[in-house]
Structure formats: structure tokens, C-alpha cells
C-alpha positions in Angstrom: -18.0 -1.1 -3.5 -19.1 -3.9 -5.9 -18.4 -6.8 -7.6 -18.6 -7.6 -11.2 -18.2 -10.6 -13.8 -18.0 -10.8 -17.6 -16.6 -13.2 -20.5 -16.0 -12.4 -24.0 -17.6 -14.4 -27.1 -21.5 -14.9 -27.1 -22.7 -18.2 -25.9 -26.7 -19.1 -26.6 -27.7 -18.6 -23.0 -25.5 -15.6 -22.2 -28.1 -14.0 -20.0 -28.7 -17.0 -18.1 -24.9 -18.1 -17.5 -24.2 -14.2 -16.8 -27.0 -14.2 -14.1 -25.8 -17.5 -12.5 -22.4 -16.0 -12.3 -24.0 -12.7 -10.6 -25.6 -14.9 -8.3 -22.2 -16.1 -6.9 -21.0 -12.8 -6.2 -24.5 -11.3 -4.5 -22.9 -10.9 -1.1 -20.6 -8.3 -2.7 -23.6 -6.1 -3.8 -27.1 -7.0 -2.4 -28.4 -3.3 -3.6 -28.7 -3.5 -7.2 -27.9 -5.8 -10.3 -27.0 -4.8 -13.7 -25.9 -6.4 -17.0 -24.6 -5.6 -20.7 -25.0 -8.0 -23.2 -23.8 -8.0 -27.2 -22.3 -10.5 -29.8 -18.7 -10.1 -28.2 -18.9 -9.5 -24.3 -21.6 -10.0 -21.4 -20.6 -7.7 -18.5 -22.5 -8.1 -15.2 -22.4 -6.0 -12.0 -23.7 -6.3 -8.3 -24.0 -2.9 -6.6 -23.2 -1.9 -2.8 -24.4 1.7 -2.8 -21.9 4.1 -1.2 -21.7 7.0 -3.3 -24.8 8.5 -4.9 -27.2 6.0 -3.8 -29.8 6.5 -6.6 -30.8 4.2 -9.3 -28.6 6.4 -11.3 -25.4 4.8 -10.0 -26.6 1.2 -11.0 -23.9 -0.4 -13.5 -23.0 -1.0 -16.2 -22.1 2.9 -16.7 -21.9 4.1 -20.2 -20.4 7.2 -21.8 -22.5 9.9 -23.5 -22.2 8.4 -26.8 -22.8 4.7 -25.3 -19.6 3.3 -26.9 -17.8 2.6 -23.4 -19.3 0.5 -21.0 -17.7 0.2 -17.5 -18.3 -2.2 -14.6 -16.0 -1.1 -11.6 -15.5 -2.2 -8.0 -14.0 0.2 -5.4 -14.2 3.8 -4.5 -12.0 6.9 -6.2 -11.4 9.2 -3.2 -10.2 12.2 -5.4 -13.2 11.6 -7.9 -14.6 15.3 -7.4 -10.9 16.8 -8.6 -11.0 14.5 -11.5 -14.4 15.4 -12.5 -14.1 19.0 -12.1 -11.2 18.6 -14.9 -13.0 16.7 -17.1 -16.2 18.7 -17.1 -13.8 21.8 -18.1 -12.7 19.5 -20.9 -16.3 19.6 -22.3 -17.6 16.0 -20.5 -21.0 15.7 -19.7 -21.7 13.6 -16.3 -25.2 11.9 -15.8 -24.8 10.8 -12.3 -22.7 12.1 -8.9 -20.9 8.6 -8.8 -17.2 8.4 -8.4 -17.6 5.6 -11.3 -18.3 8.0 -13.9 -14.8 9.7 -13.7 -13.3 6.2 -14.9 -15.3 6.5 -18.3 -14.5 9.9 -19.1 -11.2 9.7 -17.6 -10.2 6.9 -19.6 -11.7 8.5 -23.0 -9.5 11.6 -22.3 -6.2 10.0 -20.8 -5.9 6.4 -21.6 -4.1 4.4 -19.3 -2.5 7.5 -18.1 -5.6 8.0 -16.4 -4.4 5.6 -13.7 -1.6 7.8 -12.5 -4.3 10.4 -11.4 -6.4 8.0 -9.4 -6.2 8.1 -5.5 -8.4 5.2 -4.5 -9.0 1.4 -4.2 -10.2 -0.2 -7.3 -10.5 -3.0 -9.8 -12.3 -2.1 -13.1 -12.6 -3.0 -16.8 -14.1 -0.8 -19.8 -15.5 -2.2 -23.0 -15.1 -0.3 -26.1 -17.5 -1.0 -28.4 -16.2 0.0 -31.5 -12.8 -1.0 -31.0 -13.8 -4.1 -29.6 -11.2 -3.9 -26.9 -11.5 -4.8 -23.3 -9.3 -2.7 -20.8 -8.8 -3.6 -16.9 -6.9 -2.3 -14.1 -6.3 -3.1 -10.4 -5.0 -0.7 -7.8 -1.9 0.4 -6.4 -1.6 -1.7 -3.4 -3.8 -4.9 -4.6 -6.4 -3.7 -2.2 -9.4 -4.8 -4.8 -9.2 -8.1 -6.6 -9.4 -9.0 -10.3 -9.1 -12.4 -11.7 -8.9 -13.7 -15.1 -8.8 -16.9 -17.5 -8.2 -17.6 -21.0 -10.4 -20.9 -21.4 -10.2 -21.9 -25.1 -11.9 -18.8 -26.9 -13.3 -17.4 -24.0 -11.8 -14.9 -21.7 -13.4 -14.6 -18.2 -12.7 -11.9 -15.4 -14.3 -11.0 -12.4 -14.1 -10.0 -8.5 -14.2 -13.7 -7.4 -13.2 -16.9 -9.0 -16.2 -18.6 -7.7 -18.4 -17.0 -10.5 -16.1 -18.7 -13.2 -17.4 -22.3 -12.2 -20.6 -21.2 -13.6 -19.5 -20.6 -17.3 -19.7 -23.8 -19.5 -16.1 -23.2 -21.0 -14.4 -23.1 -17.6 -12.2 -25.9 -16.8 -12.1 -26.7 -13.3 -8.6 -28.2 -12.3 -6.4 -28.3 -9.3 -3.1 -26.0 -9.6 -0.7 -28.4 -7.9 2.3 -26.1 -8.0 0.3 -23.4 -6.0 -0.6 -26.1 -3.5 3.4 -26.8 -3.0 3.9 -22.9 -3.0 1.1 -22.7 -0.3 2.5 -24.9 2.0 5.8 -22.5 2.5 4.3 -19.1 2.0 0.6 -19.8 3.6 -1.2 -18.3 0.7 -0.7 -18.5 -3.2 2.3 -16.0 -3.7 2.1 -16.0 -7.7 -0.1 -14.7 -10.2 -1.4 -18.1 -10.4 -4.4 -19.3 -8.4 -5.4 -22.6 -7.0 -7.2 -23.2 -10.1 -5.1 -24.2 -13.3 -5.4 -21.2 -15.8 -6.9 -18.7 -13.5 -4.7 -15.5 -12.6 -4.7 -12.9 -10.5 -3.9 -9.5 -11.9 -1.0 -8.2 -10.2 -1.2 -4.9 -8.2 -0.8 -1.8 -9.8 -1.1 -3.4 -13.3 -3.6 -3.1 -16.2 -4.2 -5.3 -19.1 -5.8 -4.8 -22.6 -7.8 -7.8 -24.2 -8.3 -7.6 -28.2 -8.7 -10.3 -30.6 -7.8 -12.9 -28.3 -4.5 -11.2 -27.2 -3.9 -10.4 -23.6 -1.3 -7.9 -22.7 -0.3 -6.7 -19.0 1.9 -3.4 -17.9 2.8 -2.2 -14.7 1.9 1.2 -14.0 3.2 2.3 -10.7 5.7 0.9 -8.1 7.0 2.0 -4.7 10.6 3.3 -4.8 12.3 4.1 -1.5 14.7 7.1 -1.8 15.8 8.0 1.7 15.8 11.8 2.7 18.4 12.3 5.6 17.8 16.1 5.8 14.3 16.1 7.8 14.9 15.7 11.8 12.6 13.3 13.8 9.9 16.0 14.7 9.7 17.1 11.1 8.9 13.5 10.3 6.4 13.0 12.9 4.5 16.4 11.6 4.5 15.3 8.1 3.3 12.1 8.8 0.6 13.2 11.0 -0.8 15.7 8.2 -0.4 13.3 5.4 -2.2 10.7 7.4 -5.0 13.1 8.5 -5.2 13.8 4.9 -6.0 10.2 4.0 -8.3 9.6 6.3 -10.6 12.3 5.5 -10.2 11.5 2.1 -11.5 7.9 3.0 -14.4 8.8 4.8 -16.0 10.3 1.5 -19.3 8.6 1.4 -23.4 8.9 1.1 -23.6 6.5 4.1 -22.2 6.2 7.6 -18.6 5.1 8.3 -17.2 3.5 11.2 -14.2 2.2 12.2 -12.3 -1.2 13.2 -10.6 -1.2 16.7 -8.3 -3.3 18.5 -5.6 -2.8 21.1 -3.0 -2.2 18.1 -1.6 1.3 17.2 -2.5 1.2 13.5 -6.5 0.7 14.3 -6.2 3.1 17.4 -4.8 5.8 15.0 -7.3 5.5 12.7 -9.9 5.6 15.3 -8.7 8.3 17.2 -8.4 10.8 14.1 -11.3 9.7 11.9 -14.1 11.1 14.4 -16.7 8.0 13.6 -19.2 7.5 15.9 -18.9 3.5 16.0 -16.1 1.1 16.6 -16.0 -2.5 16.3 -13.9 -5.4 18.0 -14.1 -8.8 18.5 -12.1 -11.2 20.9 -11.9 -15.0 21.8 -12.4 -16.1 25.1 -11.5 -14.0 28.5 -7.2 -13.9 28.1 -6.1 -10.8 27.1 -3.9 -12.1 24.4 -6.7 -13.4 22.8 -9.5 -10.7 23.8 -8.8 -7.2 23.0 -12.4 -6.0 24.1 -11.1 -4.4 27.2 -8.6 -2.2 25.3 -11.1 -1.3 22.6 -13.6 -0.4 25.2 -11.4 2.0 27.4 -9.8 3.5 24.1 -13.5 4.2 22.7 -14.6 5.7 25.9 -11.6 7.9 26.1 -12.2 9.5 22.5 -15.8 9.7 23.0 -17.2 7.0 20.9 -19.5 3.8 21.1 -17.6 0.2 20.9 -19.7 -2.5 19.9 -18.1 -5.8 20.4 -18.4 -9.7 20.4 -17.0 -12.5 22.0 -16.6 -15.4 19.6 -17.7 -18.6 21.2 -15.8 -21.8 20.1 -18.9 -23.2 18.5 -19.5 -20.4 16.4 -15.8 -20.5 15.1 -16.3 -24.1 14.1 -19.7 -23.5 12.7 -18.6 -20.5 10.4 -14.9 -21.8 9.3 -16.3 -23.8 6.3 -18.3 -20.9 5.1 -15.4 -18.6 5.6 -13.4 -20.6 3.4 -15.8 -20.7 0.7 -15.5 -17.1 0.4 -12.0 -16.8 0.4 -12.0 -18.8 -2.8 -8.3 -20.2 -2.0 -6.7 -21.5 0.9 -5.2 -19.0 3.4 -3.6 -20.3 6.7 -3.9 -17.1 8.6 -6.1 -17.4 11.5 -6.8 -13.7 11.7 -9.1 -14.2 8.9 -11.3 -15.9 11.2 -11.5 -12.9 13.6 -11.8 -10.6 10.4 -14.8 -12.4 9.4 -16.8 -11.8 12.6 -15.8 -8.2 13.2 -16.8 -7.7 9.5 -20.4 -9.4 10.5 -20.6 -7.1 13.6 -19.9 -4.1 11.6 -22.3 -4.6 8.8 -25.4 -5.1 11.3 -25.0 -1.4 11.9 -23.5 0.2 8.6 -21.9 -0.2 5.2 -18.4 1.4 5.3 -15.8 0.8 8.0 -12.1 2.1 7.9 -9.4 -0.3 9.4 -5.3 -0.3 10.1 -4.0 -2.7 7.2 -0.7 -1.8 5.6 0.9 0.2 8.7 3.3 -2.3 9.4 4.6 -2.8 5.7 4.8 0.9 4.9 6.2 2.2 8.4 8.2 -0.9 9.1 6.5 -2.0 12.1 6.8 -5.5 12.2 9.3 -7.2 14.6 11.2 -9.0 11.7 12.3 -5.9 10.6 14.4 -5.3 13.4 16.2 -8.7 12.9 19.0 -7.4 10.6 22.2 -6.2 12.1 20.0 -6.3 15.4 22.8 -8.2 17.4 26.5 -8.3 18.1 26.6 -11.8 16.4 25.9 -10.0 13.1 29.2 -8.3 13.3 31.1 -11.6 13.0 32.5 -12.2 9.4 30.0 -13.6 7.1 32.1 -16.7 6.2 32.1 -17.6 10.0 28.4 -17.1 10.5 27.6 -19.3 7.4 30.1 -22.1 8.8 28.1 -22.0 11.9 24.9 -22.2 10.5 25.5 -25.1 8.1 27.0 -26.7 11.4 23.8 -25.9 13.4 21.5 -27.3 10.7 22.9 -30.8 11.0 22.7 -30.8 14.9 19.3 -32.1 16.9 17.1 -29.2 17.9 18.1 -27.3 20.9 17.9 -23.8 22.2 19.5 -21.3 19.8 19.7 -23.6 16.8 17.5 -21.6 14.8 19.0 -18.3 15.5 22.3 -19.7 14.3 20.8 -21.2 11.4 19.0 -18.0 10.4 22.2 -15.9 11.1 24.3 -18.0 8.9 22.0 -17.3 5.8 21.9 -14.2 3.9 18.5 -12.0 3.8 17.3 -13.5 0.4 17.9 -17.0 2.0 16.2 -16.5 5.1 13.2 -14.2 4.4 10.2 -15.0 2.2 7.9 -12.8 4.0 6.4 -12.7 7.4 5.0 -16.3 7.1 7.4 -19.6 6.7 5.5 -22.7 7.1 7.4 -25.6 5.5 10.8 -25.7 3.6 11.2 -27.1 0.2 12.0 -30.3 1.5 9.7 -30.4 4.2 6.6 -29.7 1.9 7.9 -32.5 -0.8 7.7 -34.9 2.1 4.1 -33.8 3.0 2.8 -34.1 -0.8 2.1 -37.4 -2.4 2.0 -35.8 -5.9 4.8 -34.3 -7.9 4.5 -30.9 -8.9 6.9 -28.2 -10.8 6.6 -25.4 -8.2 9.6 -23.2 -8.0 11.9 -22.7 -4.9 10.7 -20.0 -2.7 13.8 -17.7 -3.5 13.1 -18.1 -7.4 9.7 -16.4 -6.5 11.1 -13.6 -4.3 14.3 -12.9 -6.3 12.7 -10.8 -8.9 11.5 -8.5 -6.1 14.8 -8.9 -4.3 16.7 -7.8 -7.7 14.7 -4.4 -7.9 15.9 -3.3 -4.2 19.7 -4.8 -4.5 21.0 -1.6 -3.5 19.0 -1.0 -0.5 19.3 -2.0 3.1 18.3 -4.9 4.3 14.8 -3.4 6.1 14.1 -1.7 3.2 14.5 -5.1 1.1 11.9 -6.8 3.7 9.4 -4.2 3.3 9.5 -3.9 -0.7 8.9 -8.1 -0.7 6.4 -7.8 1.9 4.3 -5.1 -0.1 4.3 -7.0 -3.2 3.8 -10.6 -2.0 2.8 -10.8 1.6 0.3 -7.6 1.6 -1.4 -8.7 -1.4 -1.2 -12.3 -1.1 -2.6 -12.5 2.8 -3.7 -9.1 4.3 -5.5 -7.6 1.4 -7.0 -11.0 0.3 -8.7 -11.8 3.6 -9.5 -8.2 4.0 -11.4 -8.1 0.8 -13.2 -11.4 1.1 -14.1 -11.3 4.7 -15.5 -7.8 4.2 -17.2 -8.5 1.3 -18.8 -11.8 2.7 -20.6 -9.7 5.0 -21.4 -6.9 2.2 -19.3 -4.3 4.2 -16.9 -1.9 2.5 -13.7 -1.8 4.1 -11.2 1.2 3.5 -7.5 1.1 4.4 -6.3 4.8 4.7 -2.7 3.9 5.6 -2.6 2.2 2.0 -2.8 5.3 0.2 -0.4 6.4 -2.8 0.3 9.9 -0.8 1.1 8.1 2.5 3.5 5.7 0.6 5.2 8.8 -1.3 6.0 10.0 2.3 6.8 6.5 3.7 9.2 5.9 0.9 11.4 9.1 2.1 11.9 8.0 5.4 15.6 6.6 6.3 15.6 3.0 7.4 18.1 4.2 10.3 14.4 5.7 11.9 13.1 2.0 11.6 11.6 0.5 14.7 10.0 -2.6 15.8 6.7 -2.8 17.8 8.1 -3.5 21.1 6.6 -3.3 24.4 7.3 -1.5 28.0 7.0 -2.8 31.5 5.7 -6.3 30.1 2.4 -4.7 28.4 1.6 -2.7 25.1 1.9 0.8 25.1 -0.1 2.0 22.0 1.1 5.8 22.8 4.9 4.4 22.4 4.0 2.5 19.5 2.3 5.3 17.7 5.2 7.7 18.0 7.4 4.9 16.6 5.3 4.7 13.7 4.9 8.2 13.2 8.7 8.3 13.4 10.0 4.7 12.6 12.3 5.2 15.6 12.4 3.2 18.8 16.1 3.5 19.7 16.0 7.2 19.6 12.6 8.0 21.7 13.5 7.0 25.4 10.8 6.4 28.1 11.9 9.7 29.8 10.5 11.7 26.6 7.7 9.9 26.8 7.0 10.8 30.6 7.9 14.5 29.7 5.7 14.4 26.5 2.7 12.5 28.0 2.7 12.8 31.7 -0.1 11.1 34.0 -2.7 10.6 31.9 -4.4 7.2 30.5 -2.8 5.6 27.5 -6.0 6.4 25.5 -6.4 10.1 26.1 -2.7 10.6 25.8 -2.8 8.8 22.8 -5.7 11.3 21.7 -4.0 14.5 23.0 -1.0 14.0 20.9 -2.9 12.7 17.5 -6.4 13.7 17.8 
């Protein structure tokens, strides 16, 4: 896990500028620094040593003939298999890192290498002879990759803040991104808040040669329901696949820990990962703001040590400016603050931690996914519902008004993802400047078009996987962990887990409800594993898991 920066076209003080850019991202890799500079390009890397912690793993790395130069951020979990095939093909490795397989894999397969990778990554490879830059970002967008074309200079790297050090960089606000942010709570486009700075989308690669930038998608989610397997078969398949993913995500030459809240996703990860340490933070003493009690009880049940911290109001406000600095762009997700603090807590003990991001998106766990067709009102004719909705919009606020308004709209009109702050009309009223920001539906339409033949739940998942998860969930996961020099790994966001989740019928979809007025992680996990709430009743749970604490029951089934 690391960070990198780079730019094309030599300038008189390339080494000085590159050094300043690297200093801006030192938190991403405090263990080592490396650079490569020639008349065409400058590459810099900061290293957080995880696999092959010797000096041999310091980047940039080079091919045997020194023609290819690599800087890489992330982890390749199946690197040993790819390495073995490449050695059989005649390649000679000089390190034990996962990074080196990218060099020879690219030399052997070109862009087709990306289909073979299992991991989280962003990287660039410079071909000295062809004077071509190749870059790629992982399947889900776990690791970031920004780029900008400023006059005759092409800038790229892990964080935007490093670009500000380059003399060719023009710092200007992208007002359209500001307006979009007021609706989505994050920047939903490839554009960022800086004019001319873009995010390489997840599952895309680019080539840059002679001033020309070309980008292509190499992978996508394809939902195709398999109606044949029964509920128990799905539970067993998911259990086997996820156990395999967790084992792959534990590959490291340093200690690995796990985040832990009261939620089922992180509990599931911690229960089967068999790590020694779990980490939890909370606010105040109220249970809804403080999950430490749940986490401590669960950790005790699975025989692990829980490290926890209560965040004081003073700490919260003191760290807020620094948290936003590390984010690079505004993000109105309050969970980012708690994530910063739990990353800071974990970083005091180790370098790598597992987390539960992605479970809700790929297994349909959000409450909002239960909304389509979830009431008798949905059975009314569409025209009648739309008419009632139009009337309700013009009426004063009252109980039930929002329900009638939402149910009067098609899914594509009402759902832009898991957050909705201000309507286009409201955000224009808030802004004193005029922008050319598109309507929210114009941004979501390309994704809805790709799944127009799917059910509404699948449409919502597909949209969230491509917008909400990359723009919000994974943005804060990367930035808050790296701010604390901590590698955060997400075993739910594994392409093998996703390949299985794509096949699960939407009729087995569930929401994360509650029983007897409180969360039941055992019940929730069975819901995740089966994506079925309606078909699992409390009597079955009582028969399956009688008279045990929720934590020990959880482990007895999934440990």
C-alpha cells in the first residue's frame, strides 16, 4: 500500500518539484521513497511496506531490461499464481513483491493482464522505448488515480494535493462539481472539484502517448439471476467464497487486524478472519452512537482483543479540518470522521486492517432496497400514483407527503443513490453562482440504461456500485486509512465474491431490519448470506441457534 505521483515533460527542476509532490503524500508511505526521472517523465513513489518489506521492494520497480518502469498502489492477492505462470514463461524476478508481477504481466499480456488480477490497485507503467504511459484502476475503485492535462504536461497520482506543487498546475474551482455535490453529497462525476482534474473511473485503464489520452473499460458487473439453487445452497456458496476471499486478503508479511462495529458486515469479517486484534470507536454513551459495548462482547465471544476509543467533542472538532484536508474534495458523509479515528487507533498497533465495505451494495443490504414494490400502494395504477404524487408535491408538508411524492415517481426519477441532499431547484437557490451542472437524472441515466431490463432492486444496486460506492464509501475508506499510514482491505469487494453475488435472484433480496426492537447480527448475517428476509422467520432462527448469546451463535454458524 503506497502512493505515487508523476508528470510528463521535463522541467529544469524536475527533481525538486517531484520531491515536493512526494512530500504531500508522505502519509501514504512513510517507510521509503523512490524516484525515476528522464527527459520525458518523472515518477515518484512513497512506500508502506507490507509484502517483501526489504529494500528490494522499494519502487519504482523496473523490468529486467530496464525498459519498463512501475509505480503501484495496492495489493495483488493472487500474485503468487501469476508469478508462477510468468516464471514458467521465462521471466526472472528480482523481488518477492506482488508489484513485480504487474511489470512482467503487462510485458506478457498487455492490458489483458487486468482480467487476471485479483486485488485492489492503481498503477502506471512507463515504456521508455515506446514513450507510452499505461495506467489502470481496480474493479471497484478501492484505490484512487487522478489525472490532469495542463498545457503540455500530463499529471497523475494518488492524491490531488500533490498536483498543486507543479508549476504548470492551474488551481481553479469546478463550480459544476459544487452543484452536483449539493445533491449527491459527493462529487458523482469523473470530474473533481478542481477544474481539469479527473478521476480514472473504476475498472478502466488508460494509455497516454504523444499528448493523446485514451481510456477504456476492462470489466463490469453483470447481474444474471440463477433461479435453480435453493436458499441453503446460496448460503453455503457465499460462505465458501467469502472465506476464500478473507484468506486471500490476509496475505501480508506484517500483522493484520480487523475493524469491528455492531454491524453484520464487519462482524462477519472479524469472525472468520481469525485476527488477534479488533478496533472500534464510538461517540458518547448512547448505544446508537456508541457500538463499543457490542464490539467488546463480540470480540470476547470469538476470543480476540478489542481496542476501542470514545471520541470526545473536542477531538471531533479539532480534527475536522485535517480530515477534510486529507479527503482532497468535500464529502458530506459524517461516517468519515469516525473512520478517521478508528484508522488512527488501529495504526498505533499495526499496518493492515480488514473492513466490511461493499457488503450492502453487492448483497442488497440497504433498507432502501426494500422500497420497490414494498407496499400495497405500489399495486395502484402508475398513472394514479403519479397524479397523487403531483398533488402531494404542491401541498404543505405533512405526515405521509414524502411517501406519496416518492411513490408517484418512477425509480429513475427518485433514486440517485443512498444520499440525496438538495433537489436541483433547491441547490440553485442556495448557490449565488451560475453553473452548467447537469440534472441528477442525466448523471444516473447511463447506468440505468445498462440495466433497463433488470428489476428495480438490481437497478439500485448497479447504480450504487458505480456511483455511491466509488464516490463516497471507497473515497473515505482510502483517504482516512492512508491519512494514518494504514492499509485498509475490503474482502467483500472481491471479484470472485461479486461473480457469485451477480447470480443471486432479486427475489431473495433482503433489507436489514430488526427484531424485538434491536439489531440481531445473527439474523442479519443470514439475510446477507441468503439475501432473503421474507423467507427466514424467527422460529427457524430459534431452531437453528437456540439459547446462545448472539456473538457465540454467530460464530457457531459462520466461524
